[in-house]
Backbone bond lengths (Angstrom), bond angles and torsions (degrees), N, CA, C in turn:
res aa  C-N    CA-C-N  psi(-1)  N-CA   C-N-CA  omega(-1)  CA-C   N-CA-C  phi
1 V - - - 1.465 - - 1.521 110.06 -
2 Q 1.321 116.71 -46.26 1.463 119.87 -179.57 1.527 111.51 -64.52
3 S 1.326 117.56 -39.70 1.466 120.44 179.88 1.520 110.77 -63.39
4 C 1.330 117.62 -43.91 1.466 120.95 178.16 1.525 111.16 -63.33
5 A 1.331 116.39 -41.72 1.464 119.69 179.99 1.526 111.04 -65.26
6 R 1.324 117.53 -37.79 1.471 120.10 178.42 1.522 110.93 -64.24
7 L 1.332 117.16 -38.27 1.463 120.12 178.40 1.527 110.75 -60.18
8 V 1.329 116.20 -41.23 1.460 120.35 179.69 1.524 110.59 -65.89
9 I 1.325 117.19 -45.48 1.464 121.09 -178.21 1.527 110.62 -65.56
10 D 1.332 117.04 -40.13 1.464 120.20 179.78 1.526 111.99 -64.99
11 A 1.324 117.37 -25.09 1.462 120.76 -179.22 1.521 112.80 -85.11
12 L 1.327 118.21 -6.04 1.459 121.04 -179.81 1.516 110.97 -65.19
13 G 1.320 115.84 142.95 1.451 121.22 174.77 1.518 110.61 -85.20
14 P 1.339 117.98 170.57 1.473 120.79 -177.60 1.522 113.69 -64.40
15 H 1.326 118.02 -21.00 1.459 121.05 -178.33 1.527 112.14 -110.58
16 D 1.333 116.84 13.56 1.465 120.59 178.18 1.525 110.22 -86.38
17 L 1.313 115.84 128.12 1.461 122.05 178.68 1.522 108.20 -97.75
18 A 1.331 116.89 128.41 1.465 120.20 -174.82 1.524 110.51 -142.00
19 A 1.326 115.03 161.15 1.459 122.48 177.58 1.524 108.29 -141.19
20 V 1.333 115.81 158.99 1.456 122.76 175.51 1.520 107.89 -117.10
21 V 1.324 116.19 123.79 1.467 121.41 -176.76 1.521 108.96 -126.80
22 F 1.318 117.09 131.89 1.461 122.51 176.12 1.523 109.20 -103.80
23 L 1.312 116.22 148.18 1.459 119.89 179.44 1.525 111.42 -68.94
24 A 1.329 116.63 -41.71 1.461 120.10 -173.95 1.526 111.55 -97.42
25 N 1.323 116.88 -68.11 1.458 121.42 -175.71 1.523 109.77 -87.81
26 K 1.330 116.46 79.40 1.467 120.54 -175.17 1.524 112.47 -66.39
27 R 1.333 117.66 -24.96 1.469 119.70 -179.46 1.521 112.38 -67.97
28 A 1.318 116.61 -21.85 1.463 120.24 -179.81 1.513 112.34 -80.78
29 G 1.313 118.48 -6.83 1.458 122.03 -178.37 1.519 112.40 -77.95
30 Q 1.319 114.85 -172.27 1.456 121.90 -179.14 1.519 108.97 -135.18
31 E 1.331 116.35 127.37 1.457 120.40 178.01 1.531 110.44 -69.51
32 F 1.318 116.59 171.83 1.457 121.36 -175.07 1.530 111.30 -57.08
33 T 1.321 114.58 131.47 1.456 121.12 -178.41 1.523 109.36 -156.84
34 Y 1.333 115.85 158.84 1.460 121.86 172.33 1.530 111.32 -92.96
35 D 1.330 116.50 -7.34 1.459 122.75 -174.71 1.532 110.14 -83.46
36 R 1.324 116.73 109.64 1.462 119.96 -179.38 1.525 112.20 -65.79
37 S 1.331 117.17 -32.79 1.461 119.97 -177.92 1.525 110.80 -62.58
38 R 1.323 117.53 -36.64 1.465 120.45 177.27 1.523 111.13 -68.80
39 L 1.319 116.48 -38.25 1.459 119.96 178.14 1.526 110.91 -65.10
40 L 1.344 116.33 -43.14 1.461 120.37 179.52 1.528 111.23 -66.46
41 A 1.326 115.78 -36.58 1.465 119.35 177.94 1.528 110.88 -63.36
42 A 1.323 116.82 -37.69 1.460 120.06 177.53 1.526 110.99 -65.99
43 V 1.339 116.64 -38.54 1.463 120.09 178.22 1.525 110.43 -63.24
44 E 1.325 117.42 -37.16 1.459 120.75 178.89 1.524 112.14 -65.27
45 R 1.311 117.05 -21.65 1.466 120.51 179.73 1.520 112.56 -81.57
46 Y 1.318 116.54 -4.13 1.466 119.80 178.40 1.533 109.80 -69.35
47 K 1.323 117.01 128.44 1.460 122.09 -174.62 1.526 112.92 -110.19
48 G 1.325 118.20 4.58 1.460 119.43 -179.14 1.501 111.23 79.34
49 G 1.325 115.25 -163.82 1.454 119.94 -179.66 1.511 112.55 71.09
50 S 1.338 116.57 40.75 1.453 120.81 179.85 1.517 110.51 -59.91
51 P 1.346 117.71 137.90 1.462 119.40 178.92 1.516 112.71 -67.85
52 G 1.363 118.13 -8.23 1.452 119.93 179.63 1.515 112.82 -74.09
53 G 1.330 119.32 -4.44 1.441 120.91 -177.08 1.515 113.55 -74.13
54 A 1.299 118.76 -17.10 1.466 121.37 179.62 1.512 108.83 -141.76
55 L 1.307 115.70 150.07 1.459 120.40 -179.82 1.522 109.29 -80.69
56 T 1.310 116.52 103.99 1.451 121.97 178.16 1.516 108.14 -128.42
57 T 1.307 115.79 164.62 1.458 119.10 176.88 1.518 111.26 -72.20
58 L 1.333 117.66 -19.09 1.461 121.16 -178.25 1.518 112.09 -80.01
59 A 1.333 118.02 -44.34 1.464 121.52 -175.38 1.523 113.00 -59.60
60 P 1.333 120.62 -49.89 1.463 119.19 179.10 1.517 112.99 -60.47
61 R 1.312 117.08 -40.72 1.468 120.24 -179.90 1.527 110.69 -64.10
62 M 1.330 116.29 -43.35 1.463 119.90 179.56 1.527 110.89 -62.10
63 L 1.334 116.28 -40.59 1.456 120.35 -179.42 1.521 111.39 -63.34
64 V 1.333 116.88 -51.84 1.457 120.59 -177.40 1.520 111.36 -64.71
65 D 1.330 117.39 -43.97 1.464 120.65 -178.88 1.522 111.35 -63.20
66 T 1.341 116.97 -43.67 1.467 119.71 -177.38 1.517 111.52 -67.86
67 L 1.334 117.26 -49.47 1.464 119.73 179.86 1.527 111.11 -64.04
68 G 1.330 116.52 -37.41 1.456 119.38 177.75 1.512 112.60 -64.88
69 D 1.333 117.22 -41.91 1.462 120.55 178.64 1.533 111.14 -64.08
70 V 1.332 116.58 -40.41 1.467 119.45 178.63 1.525 110.45 -65.56
71 A 1.334 116.85 -43.03 1.460 120.05 178.76 1.524 111.20 -61.98
72 D 1.333 116.93 -41.86 1.462 120.04 178.37 1.525 110.93 -63.29
73 G 1.339 116.18 -38.65 1.459 118.99 178.09 1.515 112.24 -66.00
74 L 1.318 116.90 -38.60 1.461 120.57 179.39 1.520 111.99 -71.41
75 S 1.330 117.76 -22.01 1.463 120.25 -178.96 1.522 111.90 -64.25
76 A 1.340 117.39 -22.30 1.456 120.40 -179.78 1.523 112.61 -76.31
77 L 1.324 117.30 -14.73 1.456 120.87 178.36 1.518 109.79 -75.72
78 P 1.336 117.31 161.19 1.471 119.64 -179.72 1.513 112.07 -56.42
79 A 1.335 114.53 161.07 1.472 120.90 -175.92 1.517 111.11 -70.71
80 R 1.299 116.08 89.68 1.462 122.32 177.61 1.527 108.19 -148.53
81 R 1.308 116.40 175.13 1.462 120.12 -176.94 1.529 110.14 -73.92
82 K 1.333 115.10 131.34 1.460 121.19 179.45 1.525 108.31 -132.68
83 A 1.313 116.57 151.10 1.465 119.81 -172.70 1.519 111.11 -136.02
84 I 1.334 114.84 146.23 1.457 123.61 168.24 1.520 106.78 -116.36
85 V 1.321 117.05 124.43 1.464 121.81 175.90 1.524 106.97 -103.10
86 Y 1.318 115.83 108.60 1.461 121.85 -176.80 1.524 108.65 -96.58
87 V 1.335 116.96 112.23 1.462 122.82 -177.89 1.517 108.12 -103.47
88 A 1.323 116.75 105.44 1.465 120.99 -178.88 1.523 108.68 -179.79
89 T 1.314 115.16 161.13 1.457 119.68 169.18 1.524 108.28 -75.68
90 G 1.312 116.51 153.80 1.452 119.59 -178.85 1.520 112.35 -76.40
91 L 1.306 115.34 167.82 1.458 120.71 176.73 1.527 109.74 -82.49
92 P 1.320 118.53 143.59 1.469 121.02 179.58 1.520 112.00 -77.96
93 I 1.330 115.30 58.24 1.465 121.58 179.68 1.527 107.75 -120.45
94 D 1.308 116.17 121.46 1.465 121.01 177.33 1.525 107.85 -81.94
95 I 1.348 115.95 96.87 1.457 120.35 -175.40 1.527 111.07 -59.49
96 G 1.341 116.87 -39.03 1.455 119.51 -178.20 1.514 113.31 -62.65
97 S 1.329 116.71 -32.30 1.467 119.84 -175.89 1.522 113.12 -80.85
98 V 1.318 118.13 -11.41 1.456 119.44 -178.76 1.517 112.24 -106.69
99 M 1.323 117.21 8.44 1.448 119.52 175.50 1.530 109.29 -79.38
100 P 1.336 117.72 151.11 1.471 120.44 -174.35 1.526 114.65 -59.79
101 D 1.351 119.67 -19.98 1.451 119.75 -178.88 1.525 112.45 -84.25
102 S 1.342 117.25 1.14 1.453 120.33 177.95 1.528 109.53 -81.65
103 P 1.336 118.43 137.78 1.468 119.96 -177.76 1.521 113.50 -65.65
104 D 1.324 118.14 -28.18 1.459 120.34 -179.05 1.522 111.14 -106.46
105 W 1.322 115.86 33.40 1.463 121.62 -174.71 1.521 111.81 -58.67
106 L 1.342 117.66 -50.49 1.457 120.70 -176.33 1.520 111.01 -64.15
107 E 1.334 117.29 -38.63 1.454 119.99 -179.63 1.524 111.22 -64.91
108 V 1.317 116.83 -40.09 1.467 120.30 179.26 1.522 110.63 -66.15
109 L 1.317 116.40 -40.15 1.461 119.93 179.75 1.523 110.97 -62.36
110 R 1.325 116.25 -42.29 1.457 119.23 -179.65 1.533 111.30 -67.77
111 A 1.329 116.43 -35.28 1.465 120.08 -176.57 1.515 111.92 -72.92
112 H 1.321 117.64 -37.40 1.469 120.36 -173.21 1.520 113.89 -115.35
113 D 1.323 117.50 -6.41 1.465 120.55 -179.96 1.526 110.37 55.08
114 T 1.326 117.15 46.95 1.461 121.27 -176.78 1.519 113.01 -108.62
115 G 1.345 117.68 3.96 1.454 119.25 -177.71 1.515 112.79 -58.40
116 E 1.319 117.14 -49.70 1.457 121.10 179.04 1.520 110.62 -64.55
117 F 1.326 116.71 -36.25 1.462 120.50 -178.10 1.521 111.88 -63.22
118 V 1.332 117.53 -41.76 1.457 120.19 -179.96 1.520 110.44 -61.49
119 G 1.320 117.51 -42.47 1.456 120.38 177.15 1.513 112.14 -62.47
120 R 1.317 116.60 -40.21 1.456 120.88 178.59 1.528 110.68 -68.78
121 L 1.343 116.67 -34.36 1.453 120.53 179.02 1.524 110.78 -67.30
122 L 1.332 116.75 -41.85 1.461 119.80 176.30 1.527 110.70 -62.83
123 G 1.340 116.33 -36.88 1.458 119.62 175.35 1.518 112.19 -64.35
124 L 1.346 116.42 -36.49 1.461 120.71 177.17 1.525 110.76 -63.02
125 F 1.333 116.61 -43.10 1.463 119.86 178.25 1.527 110.62 -57.11
126 D 1.322 116.59 -43.05 1.463 120.55 -178.67 1.523 111.07 -67.85
127 R 1.320 117.46 -40.71 1.471 120.68 179.18 1.522 110.90 -63.93
128 A 1.328 116.91 -40.11 1.458 120.31 178.86 1.525 111.28 -66.52
129 R 1.336 117.27 -40.40 1.471 119.86 179.27 1.518 110.71 -64.17
130 R 1.319 116.92 -44.35 1.462 120.40 -178.93 1.525 111.77 -64.78
131 A 1.328 116.75 -32.18 1.466 120.55 179.60 1.523 112.52 -85.60
132 N 1.342 116.58 -0.45 1.471 121.75 -177.58 1.524 110.91 59.24
133 V 1.335 115.65 44.79 1.459 122.48 -178.08 1.529 109.10 -112.25
134 N 1.313 116.26 127.80 1.463 121.92 175.87 1.521 108.93 -101.87
135 V 1.323 117.39 132.23 1.460 121.99 -179.63 1.523 108.73 -102.70
136 Y 1.326 116.15 122.16 1.459 123.09 175.23 1.524 107.91 -110.44
137 C 1.324 116.81 136.04 1.458 121.44 -177.48 1.527 110.00 -111.21
138 L 1.319 116.52 130.94 1.459 122.91 174.45 1.523 107.93 -113.80
139 D 1.320 116.41 115.33 1.457 121.66 -179.91 1.526 109.15 -89.46
140 P 1.344 119.08 114.41 1.467 121.35 -177.55 1.526 113.71 -81.12
141 S 1.337 117.88 6.24 1.466 120.21 -176.57 1.517 112.87 -70.80
142 G 1.329 117.51 -20.80 1.458 119.94 -178.44 1.512 111.71 82.04
143 L 1.322 115.26 -162.39 1.460 121.83 -178.03 1.524 109.56 -76.32
144 V 1.323 116.29 113.55 1.465 120.95 -179.31 1.522 111.43 -117.95
145 G 1.324 117.97 -24.59 1.461 121.24 179.10 1.504 112.58 81.54
146 G 1.324 116.10 125.92 1.459 119.61 179.38 1.517 112.24 84.76
147 L 1.317 115.79 165.14 1.463 122.64 -179.68 1.517 109.78 -101.73
148 S 1.317 116.33 120.47 1.458 121.83 179.14 1.524 109.82 -100.56
149 V 1.325 115.18 168.98 1.459 120.36 177.26 1.519 110.33 -62.76
150 E 1.332 116.41 -38.41 1.460 120.16 179.57 1.525 111.54 -63.53
151 Q 1.335 117.03 -41.86 1.457 119.80 178.48 1.520 111.37 -67.15
152 D 1.304 116.82 -38.27 1.463 120.31 178.15 1.525 110.39 -64.52
153 F 1.329 117.12 -35.33 1.464 120.05 176.70 1.527 110.72 -61.89
154 L 1.342 117.13 -44.03 1.457 120.37 178.84 1.521 111.30 -62.59
155 R 1.315 116.81 -41.46 1.465 120.21 179.23 1.530 111.09 -63.80
156 T 1.328 116.45 -39.42 1.465 119.44 177.43 1.521 110.75 -62.49
157 L 1.319 116.53 -41.03 1.461 121.44 -179.42 1.519 111.42 -63.42
158 S 1.328 117.39 -44.54 1.463 120.20 -176.46 1.522 112.33 -77.89
159 Q 1.325 117.78 -41.53 1.456 120.35 -176.13 1.525 112.52 -65.51
160 N 1.326 117.67 -29.08 1.465 120.63 -179.91 1.514 112.98 -82.11
161 T 1.319 117.39 -1.99 1.458 120.69 178.63 1.526 112.07 -123.82
162 G 1.332 118.13 9.42 1.459 120.55 177.07 1.505 114.93 88.91
163 G 1.343 118.77 8.03 1.463 121.28 179.04 1.516 111.29 -105.64
164 F 1.318 116.39 -161.40 1.457 121.77 175.35 1.520 108.74 -147.22
165 T 1.330 116.16 170.56 1.459 122.01 -176.23 1.522 110.20 -115.87
166 V 1.328 115.65 134.98 1.465 122.47 173.27 1.519 106.90 -101.90
167 T 1.323 117.09 110.09 1.454 120.81 -174.87 1.515 110.46 -147.53
168 D 1.328 116.39 165.06 1.464 123.49 177.21 1.531 111.59 56.86
169 T 1.334 116.44 46.89 1.461 121.37 178.62 1.522 109.45 -152.08
170 N 1.341 115.65 147.23 1.461 120.98 174.76 1.518 112.03 -92.68
171 D 1.343 117.14 -1.82 1.462 121.67 -179.11 1.523 109.04 -129.28
172 P 1.331 118.29 86.51 1.466 120.54 -179.33 1.519 114.07 -78.47
173 Q 1.344 117.98 -2.68 1.450 120.94 -176.34 1.532 113.09 -56.49
174 P 1.349 120.59 -47.56 1.471 119.29 177.96 1.528 113.15 -59.07
175 G 1.325 116.63 -37.12 1.457 119.74 178.16 1.516 111.76 -66.03
176 V 1.331 117.00 -41.27 1.467 120.41 177.99 1.524 110.09 -63.57
177 A 1.343 116.66 -41.80 1.463 120.08 178.24 1.522 111.52 -61.07
178 Q 1.343 116.66 -37.83 1.460 120.47 179.22 1.522 111.08 -68.55
179 I 1.323 117.73 -35.00 1.469 120.75 176.83 1.520 110.28 -58.55
180 F 1.316 116.64 -47.60 1.462 120.26 -178.37 1.527 110.89 -72.40
181 R 1.315 117.27 -31.30 1.464 120.08 177.35 1.529 109.90 -64.16
182 E 1.321 116.61 -43.63 1.461 120.04 -179.66 1.524 111.70 -67.16
183 N 1.306 117.25 -36.74 1.459 120.19 -177.54 1.517 113.07 -83.65
184 S 1.326 117.41 -5.50 1.456 121.20 177.02 1.527 112.33 -99.50
185 S 1.331 117.55 -18.18 1.459 121.52 -177.55 1.516 108.42 -145.72
186 Y 1.318 116.54 114.59 1.454 120.37 -176.57 1.522 109.96 -158.17
187 Y 1.308 116.44 166.37 1.456 123.42 177.35 1.526 109.53 -108.13
188 V 1.307 115.70 145.91 1.459 121.73 173.47 1.525 107.31 -111.22
189 L 1.315 116.46 115.18 1.461 122.36 -179.42 1.518 109.19 -115.38
190 G 1.313 115.63 142.86 1.453 120.99 177.39 1.515 110.65 -139.70
191 Y 1.311 116.19 154.17 1.457 119.61 177.87 1.516 109.44 -152.78
192 Q 1.314 115.83 159.33 1.459 121.91 177.39 1.519 108.61 -105.60
193 P 1.333 119.45 113.12 1.468 120.14 -178.37 1.519 111.56 -66.33
194 A 1.321 115.46 138.91 1.462 119.99 178.38 1.526 111.42 -70.57
195 N 1.334 116.20 -31.64 1.454 120.99 179.27 1.525 109.05 -87.41
196 Q 1.315 117.80 111.67 1.461 123.10 -177.16 1.528 112.05 -91.62
197 R 1.321 117.37 29.95 1.464 121.89 -179.13 1.524 110.75 -61.58
198 T 1.318 117.04 139.91 1.466 122.68 179.97 1.521 109.16 -129.97
199 E 1.330 115.81 67.24 1.460 120.73 -179.82 1.523 112.15 -114.92
200 G 1.330 117.61 9.26 1.454 120.76 177.47 1.511 114.41 71.19
201 R 1.340 118.12 25.75 1.456 121.27 -179.61 1.524 111.02 -91.72
202 F 1.328 114.33 160.52 1.462 120.23 177.40 1.522 109.83 -81.91
203 R 1.333 116.59 133.50 1.454 121.87 178.40 1.532 108.53 -115.31
204 K 1.299 115.32 123.68 1.458 121.06 -179.07 1.525 109.94 -80.03
205 V 1.327 115.52 138.98 1.459 122.07 178.10 1.520 108.51 -123.65
206 E 1.306 116.64 129.99 1.462 121.64 178.59 1.520 109.22 -130.18
207 V 1.328 116.52 127.74 1.460 122.66 179.62 1.520 108.43 -111.03
208 R 1.328 116.66 127.36 1.460 121.72 179.95 1.528 110.07 -121.34
209 V 1.332 115.91 150.17 1.460 121.75 174.82 1.525 108.30 -131.04
210 N 1.329 115.47 155.89 1.463 119.47 -178.89 1.521 112.36 -99.58
211 R 1.312 116.65 18.23 1.467 121.21 179.02 1.522 108.85 -95.34
212 P 1.324 118.77 123.38 1.469 120.55 -178.38 1.523 112.47 -70.60
213 G 1.321 115.74 152.06 1.457 121.16 176.85 1.510 114.76 74.38
214 V 1.327 117.77 18.75 1.462 121.53 -177.37 1.520 109.39 -116.27
215 T 1.328 116.49 134.89 1.459 121.73 174.62 1.518 109.28 -103.09
216 V 1.313 117.02 121.77 1.456 122.11 179.86 1.523 108.69 -95.29
217 R 1.324 116.19 123.33 1.455 120.55 179.94 1.523 108.14 -120.82
218 T 1.312 116.53 113.86 1.460 122.02 -178.09 1.515 109.26 -137.74
219 R 1.324 115.84 177.87 1.453 120.03 170.92 1.524 108.85 -64.50
220 S 1.312 115.67 145.85 1.459 119.77 -179.64 1.519 112.27 -77.51
221 G 1.324 117.36 -15.06 1.453 120.46 179.78 1.515 111.13 161.75
222 Y 1.318 115.78 -162.40 1.460 120.13 -179.09 1.523 108.75 -155.72
223 M 1.318 114.92 161.68 1.455 121.14 177.04 1.518 108.68 -92.24
224 E 1.321 115.74 123.79 1.459 118.87 177.44 1.523 109.56 -69.94
225 P 1.329 118.31 154.57 1.473 119.39 -179.33 1.508 111.51 -65.95
226 G 1.306 115.10 148.35 1.455 120.73 176.65 1.512 110.49 -95.03
227 R 1.295 115.40 167.41 1.461 119.93 178.40 1.526 109.85 -72.97
228 A 1.305 116.58 129.78 1.460 121.61 179.08 1.513 109.23 -123.45
229 P 1.339 117.33 143.91 1.462 119.40 177.20 1.516 111.02 -58.07
230 A 1.314 116.18 145.77 1.465 120.20 -177.61 1.516 112.13 -57.68
231 A 1.327 117.03 -33.12 1.465 120.20 -177.19 1.522 111.90 -68.96
232 T 1.342 117.66 -24.39 1.458 120.27 -176.71 1.519 112.97 -96.17
233 R 1.329 118.59 -5.37 1.450 120.74 -179.47 1.512 110.72 -73.55
234 K 1.301 116.10 136.55 1.453 122.04 -178.69 1.527 109.89 -106.53
235 A 1.309 114.84 147.43 1.459 119.29 176.75 1.517 109.61 -68.15
236 P 1.318 118.37 143.32 1.463 120.66 -178.96 1.509 111.70 -64.49
237 D 1.314 115.69 141.96 1.461 121.64 -179.78 1.529 108.75 -83.39
238 T 1.335 115.71 76.09 1.462 120.39 -176.68 1.512 111.59 -62.63
239 L 1.335 116.71 -42.57 1.452 120.54 -179.24 1.520 111.54 -64.06
240 G 1.343 116.04 -45.77 1.459 119.32 179.64 1.506 112.07 -61.09
241 T 1.329 117.05 -40.22 1.460 120.57 178.35 1.511 111.78 -65.28
242 A 1.315 116.53 -37.96 1.458 120.36 -176.30 1.516 112.32 -67.94
243 I 1.324 118.16 -38.11 1.456 120.00 -174.43 1.520 113.29 -94.18
244 S 1.340 118.45 -9.41 1.461 120.15 -177.77 1.519 113.21 -103.48
245 G 1.312 118.41 -21.72 1.456 120.46 -177.95 1.511 112.64 -81.61
246 F 1.350 115.52 168.90 1.455 119.42 178.74 1.519 111.58 -103.33
247 L 1.341 117.78 1.33 1.450 121.51 174.49 1.525 108.89 -104.71
248 P 1.334 118.80 139.98 1.466 120.82 -178.16 1.520 111.69 -66.77
249 K 1.320 116.32 145.37 1.459 122.00 177.46 1.519 107.37 -120.74
250 T 1.322 116.66 126.79 1.464 120.74 -170.07 1.520 114.04 -105.56
251 D 1.321 118.95 0.15 1.465 120.16 -175.38 1.528 112.80 -108.22
252 V 1.324 117.32 25.78 1.459 122.24 178.27 1.519 109.08 -109.94
253 S 1.342 116.52 125.12 1.461 120.75 179.91 1.524 110.65 -68.83
254 M 1.325 116.15 139.46 1.465 120.79 -179.09 1.530 108.81 -139.48
255 R 1.323 115.93 141.56 1.450 121.69 178.50 1.525 108.61 -126.40
256 V 1.340 116.37 130.82 1.456 122.32 -177.26 1.522 109.12 -121.03
257 T 1.316 116.12 131.21 1.463 122.06 177.54 1.523 109.20 -125.49
258 A 1.342 117.22 130.38 1.468 122.52 179.37 1.523 109.33 -118.40
259 A 1.335 116.36 132.74 1.470 121.53 -179.38 1.525 109.43 -131.64
260 P 1.354 118.78 113.75 1.472 121.19 178.77 1.530 111.20 -85.12
261 F 1.327 115.66 147.44 1.462 122.23 177.74 1.526 108.71 -131.90
262 A 1.333 116.21 130.20 1.468 120.05 178.88 1.518 110.28 -74.04
263 L 1.326 116.68 143.01 1.455 122.83 177.08 1.518 110.05 -105.49
264 S 1.313 117.04 165.00 1.468 121.63 -176.37 1.522 112.23 -67.16
265 T 1.339 116.97 -22.27 1.470 119.13 -178.39 1.525 112.23 -74.05
266 R 1.322 118.25 -17.37 1.460 125.63 179.02 1.528 113.18 67.81
267 K 1.318 118.01 -13.28 1.455 120.61 178.78 1.526 112.42 -96.55
268 R 1.304 115.98 -12.15 1.446 120.75 -179.22 1.526 110.62 -132.49
269 A 1.297 115.97 158.48 1.455 121.71 177.77 1.528 109.08 -136.15
270 A 1.317 115.55 149.93 1.463 121.21 175.82 1.520 108.77 -95.77
271 L 1.309 115.57 140.65 1.455 120.36 -177.57 1.523 109.36 -125.24
272 A 1.311 116.35 119.63 1.467 121.96 177.30 1.522 108.89 -100.31
273 I 1.313 115.95 125.33 1.469 121.71 -179.40 1.523 108.18 -118.04
274 V 1.307 116.46 125.08 1.461 122.69 179.73 1.529 108.34 -116.52
275 V 1.323 115.26 125.71 1.461 121.51 179.67 1.524 108.90 -112.91
276 G 1.312 116.41 127.82 1.462 121.36 179.09 1.506 110.68 -119.59
277 L 1.336 116.79 133.79 1.457 122.79 178.06 1.517 109.10 -113.69
278 Q 1.328 115.84 136.13 1.448 120.96 -179.41 1.523 109.06 -102.86
279 P 1.353 118.70 111.56 1.474 119.80 178.91 1.514 111.11 -58.31
280 G 1.331 115.23 145.84 1.462 120.31 179.23 1.520 111.02 -70.16
281 R 1.309 116.60 149.69 1.462 121.74 179.79 1.527 109.03 -129.74
282 E 1.317 114.50 146.33 1.471 119.17 177.82 1.531 108.58 -84.33
């Protein structure tokens, strides 16, 4: 785990902001910083004993809550690509067998008590998509051969958030390099759906290209908005969107006032410029 985490930290650029978060001992982590030495020091405080080693009711909850909290925190950052690198073995939960379309669904739920967890996991996927966060999984188990339930769990976690999993290898360096390559160069695509349905259903999104030898990695979809009472609907934060995004917005009113002031040197003048933005109103 520490070796994989060091590879990620060593690949950070001088302007990359990163944090170290532990599932259990959160106080041993490191808040967001540009200082690599602090990040490495936090990694050294890792003592092992990951709760993912056994199927308990505590481990799944800790995983979903921690990743969800990090995704929610990243959602406040400007609209750009953000990543969570999850370094751990997967949970021994067969996600496919606990979905409602499985014939032995109820029996599996009773045996492993994972019914609530699956719902929380689906909620995590939605929170990560809304925050524009991609989850990449690094499996520290090394070369084990074959696909295990734990590895399949990691793949499910990453594929549903637009990332990928590095597993079954003793050399995770190429995978780490690919993570940073993807997050350094990417396309932002948007579209307006013709179907304006608002029933809170999941909508699948698939992006295809006609260039051979290319792997397209995108979000698998999004949750459409649900119906909300008129009294609870909030006006859109037009101003916040305009100043936080990286794409220009042209429908926001702006007022600029310039006031010159003479200085004692007589050869120079001071100029005060005041810019005012008017938030949009419904």
